[in-house]
C-alpha positions in Angstrom: -9.1 -24.9 1.3 -5.8 -22.4 2.2 -6.5 -19.0 3.4 -5.3 -16.9 0.3 -7.8 -19.0 -1.8 -11.0 -18.7 1.2 -10.0 -14.3 1.0 -10.2 -14.9 -3.4 -13.4 -15.6 -3.0 -14.9 -13.8 -0.5 -12.9 -11.0 -2.5 -14.6 -12.4 -5.2 -17.9 -12.1 -3.7 -18.1 -9.3 -2.2 -17.2 -6.8 -5.5 -19.7 -9.4 -7.2 -22.5 -8.7 -4.8 -21.6 -5.8 -3.0 -21.2 -5.6 0.7 -24.4 -5.4 2.1 -25.9 -8.8 -0.5 -22.4 -10.2 0.5 -22.8 -10.5 3.8 -26.5 -11.1 3.9 -26.2 -14.8 2.3 -23.2 -15.5 4.1 -25.5 -14.7 7.5 -28.3 -16.8 5.2 -25.4 -19.0 5.6 -24.5 -19.2 9.3 -28.2 -18.9 10.3 -28.9 -22.7 8.8 -24.8 -23.4 9.8 -25.6 -22.6 13.4 -28.6 -24.5 13.5 -28.3 -27.5 12.1 -24.7 -28.9 11.6 -22.3 -26.3 13.4 -23.6 -25.8 16.3 -22.5 -22.7 18.8 -21.4 -25.4 22.6 -20.6 -22.9 24.5 -23.4 -20.2 23.6 -25.7 -23.1 23.9 -24.6 -23.9 27.1 -25.1 -20.0 27.8 -28.7 -19.7 27.4 -29.6 -23.2 29.4 -29.0 -21.1 32.5 -30.9 -19.1 32.0 -33.9 -19.9 33.2 -36.0 -17.2 33.8 -38.1 -14.0 31.9 -36.4 -11.3 32.0 -33.8 -9.2 28.6 -31.0 -10.0 27.7 -28.6 -7.7 25.8 -26.1 -8.6 22.8 -23.1 -6.7 22.9 -21.4 -7.1 19.2 -24.5 -8.8 17.4 -22.7 -8.9 14.6 -25.0 -9.7 11.7 -27.5 -11.1 13.8 -26.7 -14.6 14.5 -26.3 -14.4 18.0 -29.5 -12.4 18.3 -31.9 -15.0 16.4 -30.7 -17.3 18.9 -31.2 -16.5 21.9 -34.1 -15.1 21.0 -35.7 -18.4 20.1 -34.0 -21.3 21.9 -35.4 -18.2 25.4 -38.6 -17.5 24.1 -40.1 -15.9 27.2 -37.2 -13.5 27.1 -36.2 -10.0 25.5 -33.2 -10.1 23.6 -31.5 -6.5 23.0 -29.2 -6.3 20.1 -26.7 -3.8 19.8 -24.7 -3.3 16.4 -22.5 0.0 15.8 -21.3 -1.5 12.0 -23.8 0.7 9.5 -23.4 -1.7 7.0 -23.5 -5.2 9.7 -26.8 -3.3 11.6 -28.2 -4.0 8.3 -28.3 -7.0 8.1 -29.4 -7.6 11.4 -31.9 -5.6 11.1 -32.7 -8.1 7.4 -32.6 -11.1 9.6 -34.5 -10.3 12.4 -37.2 -9.3 10.2 -36.8 -12.4 7.8 -36.7 -14.6 11.4 -37.2 -12.8 14.0 -40.6 -13.8 16.5 -41.3 -10.0 16.9 -38.8 -10.1 20.5 -35.7 -8.7 19.8 -35.6 -5.8 19.8 -32.0 -3.2 17.6 -30.1 -0.6 18.3 -27.8 0.7 15.9 -25.0 1.6 18.3 -22.7 0.5 19.9 -21.9 -0.1 24.4 -19.5 1.3 26.0 -18.3 3.8 29.3 -19.5 7.1 27.5 -22.3 8.0 25.6 -21.7 10.2 22.7 -19.6 8.2 19.1 -16.5 6.3 18.5 -14.2 5.4 16.3 -13.7 2.1 14.7 -11.9 0.2 12.1 -13.4 -2.5 9.7 -10.0 -4.6 8.9 -9.7 -5.9 5.1 -7.4 -9.2 4.1 -6.1 -9.0 1.3 -9.5 -7.1 0.0 -11.7 -8.6 1.6 -13.9 -6.1 5.1 -14.1 -8.7 7.6 -16.5 -7.5 9.2 -16.8 -9.7 12.2 -13.5 -8.1 14.0 -14.7 -4.1 13.1 -13.0 -2.6 16.9 -13.0 0.5 18.2 -10.0 2.2 17.8 -8.5 6.0 19.8 -8.7 8.5 17.9 -5.1 8.7 16.8 -5.4 5.8 15.1 -8.1 7.1 12.6 -7.9 7.1 9.2 -10.3 7.6 6.1 -11.6 4.5 6.5 -12.9 4.6 10.2 -16.1 5.1 10.8 -18.2 7.3 13.7 -20.5 5.4 15.6 -23.5 6.4 18.4 -22.2 4.7 21.1 -24.6 4.6 25.1 -23.8 3.3 28.6 -25.5 0.1 29.3 -26.7 2.6 32.7 -28.5 4.7 30.3 -30.4 2.2 28.7 -34.5 2.8 29.8 -34.5 -1.1 28.2 -32.8 -3.1 31.2 -34.0 -0.2 34.2 -36.3 -1.7 37.2 -38.6 -2.7 37.7 -37.1 -4.8 34.4 -35.8 -8.1 34.7 -32.1 -8.4 33.6 -31.5 -12.1 33.0 -28.0 -11.6 30.8 -25.5 -10.8 28.9 -23.1 -11.9 25.8 -20.1 -9.8 24.9 -18.1 -9.9 22.0 -17.0 -6.6 21.3 -13.0 -7.4 20.4 -11.5 -5.8 23.5 -14.0 -3.3 24.4 -15.5 -5.4 27.4 -14.5 -3.3 29.4 -15.2 -0.2 28.4 -18.7 -2.1 28.5 -19.0 -3.1 31.8 -17.3 0.0 32.8 -21.2 1.4 31.5 -23.3 -0.3 33.7 -21.1 -1.1 36.2 -24.2 0.4 39.3 -26.5 -1.4 36.8 -25.0 -4.9 36.6 -24.2 -5.1 40.1 -27.5 -3.7 40.8 -29.3 -6.7 38.1 -27.0 -9.6 38.8 -27.8 -10.8 35.5 -25.0 -13.8 34.1 -22.6 -13.0 31.8 -20.9 -14.6 28.9 -18.0 -12.3 27.1 -14.7 -12.9 25.1 -11.8 -11.7 26.3 -8.4 -11.7 24.8 -5.6 -12.7 25.9 -3.2 -9.5 26.7 -2.7 -6.7 29.2 -6.7 -5.7 29.5 -7.7 -8.8 31.0 -6.8 -8.6 33.9 -8.2 -5.3 34.4 -11.9 -6.6 32.9 -11.4 -9.6 36.1 -10.4 -6.7 38.4 -13.9 -4.7 37.4 -16.0 -8.1 37.4 -15.1 -9.5 41.1 -15.2 -6.0 42.3 -19.0 -6.7 41.0 -19.3 -9.9 42.8 -19.0 -12.0 40.3 -16.4 -15.1 39.5 -15.1 -16.4 36.1 -16.2 -20.0 35.2 -15.4 -21.5 31.7 -16.5 -24.9 29.2 -13.9 -27.3 29.2 -15.5 -30.5 27.7 -18.7 -29.7 28.7 -18.0 -29.6 31.8 -18.6 -25.7 33.8 -14.7 -24.8 35.6 -13.4 -22.7 37.9 -11.3 -20.6 36.0 -7.9 -21.3 37.4 -5.5 -20.2 33.9 -6.7 -22.3 31.5 -6.0 -21.3 28.2 -9.6 -19.7 27.3 -11.2 -17.3 24.5 -14.8 -17.2 26.2 -15.7 -17.1 29.9 -19.1 -17.3 31.5 -19.4 -14.9 34.8 -22.2 -16.2 37.8 -22.8 -13.3 40.3 -21.7 -14.3 43.7 -24.5 -15.0 46.1 -25.5 -12.5 48.8 -23.3 -12.2 52.4 -24.9 -13.9 54.6 -24.8 -12.4 58.4 
């Protein structure tokens, strides 16, 4: 099916069902497909590396599929899901109430380098709301369709403060990852969670890597099922492992 026809069908069903109902049906479809027919190999690899109970953060939880997979594959962990877009959060909450097992906590907020509020853009394509591509924008970019959402900092989050064990974090925040990491730099440095992060190939990529190097992490990529140190290979998703403690 061509992209144009796909968008026309999506537009028809969004108009027929309303955005919230459309997103919920989309989430149901993704939940069954992701588990049975189209597994996310990189996400599964990330979760397999987490070998002890603790907190896993899902930054950019969208419709809740990733949080549910985390909770299912790591039942001894507490999942904390962050999703700022109201319609997405409505769907996430509904999915977790239906399929969650009691180990997922939800925040209707973005993670950022400062707490307060942010403007977000939810793009459309041929009239179709692209719920998975919502991104933070500068105040100068805002218009009548922009969303004003709540923002929190990781360093202020009581759920990951000692003596809590924070073991992992997945970040998918559409080019806002540096801000998420900056807002939790000190607690990340202390807790040393495994980080699985989508990073766009643009000028912001370098400063995200530089921040993680400063925090004591090394980047890796998954190539044909094998973990390899990152040496410039084309990649969108990265695994950041904390470096071993220095010996004296």
